[in-house]
C-alpha angles and dihedrals in degrees: 000000000000137000092066096301124128132195106224140179121212106232094210100047104019090233115151134202148118124290133175113259094229091062095064139058127214113255121247106255089228093062115095109222090209090075089088090070118087091218093058116097110181094187096058117091122223092251091051091050092049090049091051092048092049091051090048091049091051091048093050092046090053089051090048091052089051093048103044092180092066105095106151098085118108128178124196120179 
């Protein structure tokens, strides 16, 4: 943008706008920007996450079978 101004996007909120370059620091390349989200768990492996989701899906399906009137659950894997 020039003259020390940057156009930025906040990773957490998606907000965009102009800020002055001297007010920000460059992020360390080793920092994962997803850590700002409460759903992100950096210490869980992909296979552990899949296992947890499969268990959750089975639990919810059993609840759906018990409560036949619940019809707004959808699972896509």
